[in-house]
Structures are given as structure tokens and as C-alpha cells.
C-alpha positions in Angstrom: -34.0 8.9 54.3 -32.1 6.2 56.2 -32.9 3.7 53.4 -31.0 5.8 50.9 -28.0 5.6 53.1 -28.3 1.9 53.6 -28.6 1.2 49.9 -25.6 3.4 49.3 -23.5 1.4 51.8 -24.7 -1.9 50.2 -23.6 -0.7 46.8 -20.2 0.8 47.9 -19.1 -1.8 50.5 -21.3 -4.9 49.9 -24.8 -6.0 50.8 -23.5 -7.8 53.9 -25.3 -7.3 57.2 -23.2 -8.7 60.1 -25.4 -10.2 62.7 -24.0 -9.6 66.2 -26.0 -12.5 67.7 -23.4 -12.9 70.4 -23.7 -16.1 72.3 -21.3 -16.7 75.2 -20.3 -19.9 73.4 -18.7 -17.8 70.7 -16.3 -16.1 73.0 -12.8 -17.6 72.8 -11.4 -19.1 76.0 -8.7 -16.4 76.3 -11.5 -13.7 76.4 -13.7 -15.7 78.8 -10.8 -16.0 81.2 -10.1 -12.2 81.5 -11.0 -10.6 84.8 -13.7 -8.5 83.2 -17.4 -8.2 83.7 -19.7 -10.1 81.4 -20.8 -7.0 79.6 -17.2 -5.9 79.0 -16.4 -9.3 77.5 -19.4 -9.2 75.1 -18.8 -5.6 74.1 -15.1 -6.3 73.5 -16.0 -9.2 71.3 -18.6 -7.1 69.3 -16.2 -4.2 69.0 -13.5 -6.3 67.6 -15.9 -7.9 65.0 -17.0 -4.4 64.0 -13.5 -3.0 63.7 -12.4 -5.9 61.5 -15.4 -6.1 59.2 -16.8 -2.5 59.0 -15.2 -1.9 55.6 -17.0 -5.0 54.1 -20.5 -4.5 55.7 -23.4 -2.2 54.9 -24.7 -2.5 58.5 -24.7 -4.5 61.7 -27.7 -6.2 63.3 -28.1 -7.0 67.0 -30.6 -9.7 67.8 -31.8 -8.5 71.2 -32.7 -12.0 72.5 -29.0 -12.9 72.9 -28.5 -9.9 75.2 -31.8 -10.2 77.1 -31.0 -13.8 77.9 -27.9 -12.5 79.9 -29.9 -10.1 82.0 -28.7 -6.6 82.8 -25.1 -7.3 81.9 -26.3 -8.4 78.4 -28.4 -5.3 78.0 -25.4 -3.1 79.0 -23.4 -4.8 76.2 -26.3 -4.2 73.8 -26.5 -0.5 74.7 -22.7 -0.1 74.4 -22.5 -1.8 71.1 -25.2 0.4 69.6 -23.5 3.5 71.0 -20.2 2.3 69.5 -21.8 1.9 66.1 -23.3 5.4 66.4 -19.9 6.8 67.4 -18.4 5.3 64.2 -21.3 6.4 62.1 -22.1 2.8 61.1 -25.7 1.8 60.5 -27.3 -0.4 63.1 -30.4 -2.7 63.0 -32.1 -3.5 66.4 -33.6 -6.9 65.7 -36.4 -6.7 68.3 -39.3 -8.0 66.2 -41.9 -6.2 68.4 -45.6 -6.5 67.6 -48.3 -5.3 69.9 -51.3 -3.0 70.3 -51.0 0.7 69.6 -50.2 2.0 73.1 -47.6 -0.7 73.8 -46.0 -0.5 70.4 -45.6 3.3 70.8 -43.5 2.5 73.9 -41.4 0.0 71.9 -40.8 2.6 69.2 -39.6 5.1 71.8 -37.5 2.5 73.6 -35.6 1.4 70.5 -35.5 4.5 68.3 -34.4 6.8 71.0 -32.5 6.6 74.3 -30.0 4.0 75.4 -31.2 1.3 73.0 -31.4 3.6 70.0 -30.8 1.9 66.6 -31.2 3.3 63.1 -33.6 0.6 62.0 -35.7 -1.9 63.9 -37.5 -5.1 63.0 -41.3 -5.2 63.5 -43.9 -7.9 63.5 -47.0 -6.4 61.8 -49.3 -9.4 61.9 -51.4 -7.4 64.3 -52.1 -4.8 61.6 -51.1 -1.2 61.0 -51.4 -0.5 64.8 -48.1 -2.4 65.1 -46.4 -0.1 62.5 -47.9 3.4 62.7 -46.1 4.3 66.0 -42.8 4.1 64.1 -43.9 6.6 61.4 -43.0 9.8 63.3 -39.5 8.6 63.8 -39.0 8.0 60.1 -39.7 11.7 59.3 -38.4 13.4 62.5 -35.3 11.2 63.2 -34.5 9.6 59.9 -35.3 6.0 61.1 -36.6 2.9 59.4 -38.2 -0.4 60.0 -38.0 -3.9 58.5 -41.4 -5.7 58.8 -41.7 -9.4 58.8 -43.0 -10.6 55.4 -41.8 -14.1 54.5 -39.4 -15.2 57.1 -36.5 -17.7 56.9 -37.7 -20.3 59.4 -38.8 -23.8 58.4 -42.4 -23.4 59.6 -42.9 -20.0 58.0 -45.4 -21.4 55.5 -47.7 -22.7 58.3 -49.2 -19.2 58.4 -47.6 -17.0 55.8 -48.5 -19.1 52.8 -52.2 -19.6 53.7 -54.6 -18.3 51.1 -56.1 -14.9 52.0 -58.8 -14.1 49.4 -57.0 -15.1 46.2 -53.4 -14.8 47.3 -51.0 -16.1 49.9 -51.2 -14.2 53.2 -47.6 -13.0 52.9 -48.5 -11.3 49.6 -51.4 -9.6 51.2 -49.0 -8.3 53.8 -46.7 -7.2 51.0 -49.5 -5.1 49.5 -50.1 -3.5 52.9 -46.4 -2.7 53.4 -46.2 -1.2 50.0 -49.2 1.0 50.8 -47.9 2.0 54.3 -44.4 2.7 52.9 -45.4 5.1 50.0 -45.1 8.3 52.1 -41.6 7.3 53.2 -39.9 6.7 49.9 -36.4 8.1 49.6 -34.4 9.4 46.6 -33.3 5.9 45.8 -36.9 4.9 45.2 -36.9 2.6 48.2 -39.2 3.1 51.2 -38.1 3.3 54.9 -40.8 0.7 55.5 -38.8 -2.3 54.4 -39.4 -6.0 54.7 -37.8 -9.2 56.1 -37.7 -12.0 53.4 -35.7 -15.1 54.0 -33.2 -16.4 51.5 -34.3 -19.9 52.4 -37.2 -19.3 50.0 -35.4 -17.9 46.9 -38.3 -18.2 44.5 -40.6 -16.3 46.9 -37.9 -13.7 47.3 -37.6 -13.2 43.6 -41.4 -12.9 43.3 -41.4 -10.2 46.1 -38.6 -8.3 44.4 -40.6 -8.2 41.2 -44.0 -7.3 42.8 -42.6 -4.6 45.1 -39.9 -2.6 43.3 -39.9 0.1 46.0 -39.3 -2.3 48.8 -35.8 -2.8 50.4 -35.2 -6.1 52.1 -33.5 -7.5 55.1 -32.6 -11.0 54.0 -31.9 -13.6 56.7 -31.2 -17.3 56.0 -27.8 -17.1 54.4 -25.1 -19.7 55.2 -26.0 -21.7 58.3 -29.7 -21.8 57.3 -28.9 -22.9 53.7 -29.2 -19.7 51.7 -26.5 -19.2 49.0 -25.3 -16.2 47.0 -26.4 -17.9 43.8 -29.9 -17.8 45.1 -29.8 -14.0 45.0 -28.2 -13.7 41.6 -31.4 -13.4 39.6 -32.4 -10.4 41.7 -29.0 -8.8 42.4 -27.9 -9.0 38.8 -30.7 -6.4 38.2 -30.1 -4.3 41.3 -29.1 -4.5 44.9 -32.4 -4.3 46.8 -31.5 -5.6 50.2 -28.9 -6.5 52.8 -28.1 -10.1 53.5 -27.6 -11.1 57.1 -25.0 -13.6 58.4 -24.5 -14.1 62.1 -22.9 -17.4 63.0 -21.1 -17.7 59.7 -19.0 -14.6 60.5 -18.9 -14.1 64.3 -18.4 -17.8 65.0 -16.1 -18.5 62.2 -13.3 -19.1 64.7 -15.1 -21.7 66.7 -13.1 -25.0 66.7 -10.1 -23.2 65.2 -8.8 -20.9 67.9 -9.3 -20.0 71.5 -7.2 -16.9 71.3 -7.7 -13.3 70.6 -7.0 -13.8 66.9 -10.7 -14.7 66.4 -11.1 -11.5 64.3 -9.0 -12.8 61.4 -11.5 -15.7 61.0 -14.4 -13.3 61.0 -12.8 -11.1 58.4 -12.0 -14.0 56.2 -15.6 -15.2 56.4 -16.9 -11.8 55.5 -14.6 -11.6 52.5 -15.8 -15.0 51.3 -19.4 -13.9 51.8 -18.8 -10.8 49.8 -17.3 -12.8 46.9 -20.2 -15.2 47.0 -22.8 -12.4 46.9 -21.3 -10.0 44.4 -18.1 -11.5 43.1 -19.6 -12.1 39.7 -20.2 -8.4 39.1 
């Protein structure tokens, strides 16, 4: 199961997930001025970040919106970055957050778990029900893939919907019950399921509750750093066991902004990743 491998990487390297949310504004001036295509510049930036942080990170996550916003050149960079991660045998997450009816979701699953945009794991919005999840099931068994489903997200207005009462519990807990049910057939040797969940570190008490309620659920944890999440918020959970990977995007890949416009941007990214590792598990 892919989730066993992800947990192993989190234990052996660190629970860091480097977010390659590559905005043009993050590219240093020296790189922008090169006589290269836009896709070549973005891919070079991503490749350098990967090469200088891969020993510290369990996985890398590409938020597809940053690439779609740049048109075809951006999608070429997205494709090439995923291919490079595969070439290096590094786990990738395609942060696509797709959620649609069964027929359409089946095409999304095919598009992002095979072919040019193939990732190891993708993010899914299941607030349309199991129709938005079931098309991914065959890929979990036949191609060793996984999904992270939105559960309690890191954004400020998450509670507008996710904390509404459904029956006698909050809606996000009802979703958690469904994810636990859907994920049972896809549990790996680690005890975790390939149907994981997205739970934001900006709500640490809720994350701790989810960790207790769903011991077989592995989490993708956004909200660290720029959004306010801290390593100490995870300590009550991570002291017991590492049950998720913690994403940082701007905090690592934009660590050089305002400090250098040269090609030494990777040293700032690495230093930021080292500090994050210390913050997350330095107390162990």
C-alpha cells in the first residue's frame, strides 16, 4: 500500500511535505532573466527545490492551480515535475481537490493517477458523497495509489459548513465516519488506510480529536507556518505516533524572497526545511 510507504518516509526522513505551489513571484530575478521558456524556468526551480530538500521530506505536493493559471506552459512544468519525482522514486501528491459526479470523477481519476499528470496520491473533495471517491478505488488496488479527502480544512471559513451539526455531531465528523468506512478495504500493513484525510493544523484541537477518533486514518496536514500552525500544536499527537505529513509551501520554497535574487535560493529552502524538521520532531 502506498500509505505504508508514505508513513515509512515520514518516520525515516521527517513528516514534512514540501508544497511546490510555485508562483512566478518566487522565482529569483537571475532565473527569470534566463533565455528559457516559462515551463523550463518553473521546472528548474522545482527541480532545485527537490534536489536540495529530498532527504528531509517524506513527499512533495503540487497544487495544480499554480500551474493551470500559467496555461499550457504551466501544465508542462507540472507534468515534468511529477515525472522527475517518479524518476527519483520520490512520493508525489497531486493537489487537485476534484469533486464531481461519478462519470466526471472517473475521468479525473484517470487523468491524475495515470498518464502525463500521474501522481502517487491525489486530493479529493467528497462533499458530493461516495460518487466522488469510488472512481479512485480501482487505482488503489491495481496501481498502489492513494487519496486524501477533505475533512476539516485549514482555511478561515472552514467552520461555515464543516462544523454545522448533522444529526448529533458536526458535519466534518460525519464525513470522518464515512471516510473510515470507505477506507477499511484499503488498509495497509501499517494499519493506515490509503483513503486518508486533509485536516488543517490551524484547528489543532479538532486535529487531535480526529486522530483519536480515527486511529487508522493518515492525514495530510496543511496550515503550518504562514497560516499559523506550529510544531507544538502537533506534539500531543506526534508524541504518540506520526500519523500524517505536514505541508509547507511558501515557508520553504519562498524562503529566499527578499534575501537573494540569485541562484543560491536553494540554500534558503534547505535551511527552512531543516528548521521545520526541528520544530516538528526535534523534541524526539
